N, C-alpha and C positions, 0 to 999 in steps of 0.2 A: 554666340557661334552663327555668321553668318552663311548661309547655303545658296547656292546657285545650281538648279535643277535645268542641264542642257538636252532640250528634245529637239533632234531635226525632223522636218517633216518633209516630205515631199507627196503632194498628189493624196493630204488624209484631211480632206474638210469631213468626209464622214465620222471619225475619229474622237476630232481634238474638241468637240466642247466636255465629250467624257473624260477624257480624259484633264482637262483641267480641272472638273468639279472632281473626279478622284482626289488628285494632288494637293487641291484647294484645299479638301480636308483633312487629308495628310498633315498639309502642313500648319494649319492650325492647330490642329492635336498636338503637334510637336511643339510648336508656341506656346501653348498651354501647359506643356509639360517641364518650359523651361530648357528644351531639348536644342532649340533655336531661337533665335535674337530677332533674324530677320532671316527673310528667303523671295527668292524671286525664280517663278518659272518661266526659263528664257526657250523661247520655243524661235527656232532659226528655219523659217522657211526658204528650199534650197531650191529658187524657180518653180517652184508650181504650177501648172498650168490649170487649176479647177481657181476653187473658191478659200484656199485653203489661206492666204493672206486677209481677205476678209474676215474669216471666222475667227483668225489671233486678234485684229481689230477690236472684233466684237467684245472680245474676251477680254481682252484689255482695260475697255471702256468698263466693263461689269468685275474688274477682281483687281484691286490694288498691287495682287503677286505675281501679275501677267505680265511679261516683257515680250516685244517681238523683233525677229531681226528678218529682214526681209535681203536677201541675196541676188542680184539682178541677172543670174541665168544660172543653171542648174550645174554643179559642181559635182556633184555625189557625194555621198553618204559620210564619207570619212572627212572630204573637207569641210562640209556643214557643220560636225562635230569639233572639229578643229577651229571655224570660225567663232563656234558659241562659247569655247573654252579662253581663246584670245581675249574675248569680248567681254569674260569675265573674268581675267585674270587681275589683280589686286584690288578686288571688288568686294572679295567674299574670304572666307576660311577653309573653303572646299567646295567643290562642283562634284554634282553627280553625272552622269548620262545615261541615258534611259529613249528607248524608244517609243514613238507616238502611241503606237497600237496597244496597248498595257496587254501583250504577252507578257513582259517582265512583273514583274511582283512588283507595285511599288510601295506595301506594307515593307517591302528591305532595305527599304534607303534608313528606314529606323535604323535598325540591326547596321549600318553601314555608318550611320553618324555614333554613333554607339561607341562603334569600334575605332574611330577616328578619336574620338575624344578618348580611349585608352590608351594613343599614342601609334596608331596603326597610320599611316599616310597614302597606302594604297588597299583600297577594297576592291574586290570583284566580284560580280555576281555570277554563280556559276550554277548550271542546271541540275537539279538532281535526274531528271533522267530526259526523253526527248519523246514522250508519249502522245504529244501532240501535233508530232511532224508527222508526214504523210510517209510511208515504207521507203523512197527513192528517198527524199530529203535527208531522214534518218540515215540510211549508208551513204550519200556521200558526205554529209555534215563528219561520219564518223572516219570515213576516208580519207576527209581534208587531214584529219587532225594524226593519222598515223603518217601521211604523207609530208605533213609537214616537221612532223619528228624525226623521220628518216631524213629529211634536208636538212638537217642540224639547225631548226628553227625552233625556237624556245617559247611554247603558249601553255595557258591554261588550257585544258582539254575543256570543253562545253562552257566557256566563255564566251561573249561575243562584246558587244558596247558597252553593259550595263557597269557602271565601276563609280566609287566614289575616288578625289585624287585633293588631297590634301594641298593648300596651297605652294608649300615647298617641291610637292612633286609636279604642280602644275607647271611652275614654274621652270623647273629641269626638262619636262616635257618641251615645251614651248621652245626651247633653245634649238631642238632638231631643227637642222634646213633644209631638208629635204622635202619634197613635190611631190615626192609617191609615198603618201600615206596608209603605212598598214596600222594603227594606234595600236593593234593586240601586242604584235610583236615588240612596237616601240616604248609600251609602256613597262615591258620589262625590261628593259637596258634602263630606267630611272635608277633604280635600285635600293628606294626607299624600302621602308618596313611597312611588310603587303601581308593581308588576310584574305578569305576566301567569305562569304556570306552564302549558301548554297538556295533554293527558289524551286518549287513547282515553275512550268512554263504554263501558262493560262493560253488559251485558246485566241485567237484576234478577235476585236470586238469587233471589228467591221471594216470593210474594205476589204482589197486583195492584197496580197501580199507585194512589192515594188523590186523584189530580189528575185528576178529571172534566173534560170539555171547560164546563160550567158555572162551574167552581173557575178553569179555566183565565180565560174571558172575565173573571169578575171579576176575576181579576190585574190585568188588561190592564186594566180601566177603572179600578181603584185606581193603576193605575201613572201615568194620563193624567192623570186628574185632580186627583192629588197633587202630580204636576210638572209640570202645563203648561195654559196660558189659553186654547191656541190655541183648542179647541175652540168657545167663548167668542167668541171672534173672528170665527172662521169663520162662525158664527150671522150676527154684524152684517153680514157682507161679504153671506153668500148675500141678510139682509133688505134691505139697500141693492139688491142688484139686481134683485129681485122689486118693489123699489119703483119701480127706473127701470123696467122691463118694463112696469109697470101704469099708469105716465104716458105711456108710448107706446103703451099700449092706448086708452089715454083719449083720446089725441089722436088717433087713426086713428077710434075712435070718432065723436068729434064732427066729424072733417071728412068721413067718410060719410055722417053724418047729416045735416049742411047741402047737402051733394052729391045729396040726394035718394035715397042708397041705402037699401038694403033690408038690416037688417041681421037675418039669424034669432038667433044668439047662444046658439042649446040648448046647441050642443058647446062652446064656446068655453067657457060661464058655469059651465057644469056641469064641465068639464076644472079650469077655474081654482078652484073652491070645494076640491074634494078636494086639489090640488094644494096651496094654499096652507092647509087642514084640516090637511094631514099635517104637513107642512114646520111650523103652529106645534104640534103636539103634539112634534114632535121634538124641536124646539127648547127647549119647555118640560122636555122629558125630559131632554136633558145640565146644562139652569140643573137641577135639579133633584137631578139628579148632585153638583152643586157645594152646593146647599144642603144635601144631605144629609149631605154631608163638615164643614162647618161646625159642624152640628147633631151630630155626634158628637164634633167636636174639644171648643165650649163645653162638653159636658157633663163631660171629664174622668173619664172613669168608669177603674180600674182595667183595665190589660192583660192582668191575671191573677191566680189566687188559687193558691196553695199548699195542697195537701191533705196530704203528704208529702215528705219529703226522707231520703235514706239517703247 
């Protein structure tokens, strides 16, 4: 069995040597056990502005397993994953994607390979707990999965981008043409036989997380708007509710007027103006998110450009 391990990297110079060392040891053990015949540890430099690429070149000179791909600029985690998977297609039996920071348990790659050999084309790495996360990140992550479920998006809870894809599942995934990538949702649409491998998340080996709050919010928005039209339907429902309230208020005002009651109206009018104004702006913003997605898709710009490959 030929395996490619794809690792997207953005400013990860502090951790790459240890990542390469641990993965190399694991690969050699699996080859000795005859679970693998060949393996490539494929680092994808996502336009880093530190010495990430220099470290990858150094590691490639030291290990026959290490290959490297340098993208010409930062295109984001999902596109970097896509680049590694696309370059691996047709050259291996399966691809494992994993982060560079060693929070994912690399030893579970062995369990993923065993599951693949048992006939599973898609194997998800799923966290047992979130004990290593801060309280804020834990709450936001759980809220994210609840929100995605309510929006009708089919996701594996507590699964990030640690997974194995067999060559058939990989080829099917690469047929998706969209530029707004949300791989956690896209893989679920492939439909091949799948299973889960559970692991305990480790502390980050070195450096700081590159996933800021703004990036997490943008990621959630991409997931919702790429896989669900429910927000548009919610806007329609809210519009109908507001229409019903306005009709009821109009009837009340007319009845009060014909009965000769004085209608001061200042507070209710001011509240209505601000409420409806805010609601309209919010609705336009949600519709704008979808229009923005369409705008990006119809241009069909390349997902990435390769500057160097070793």
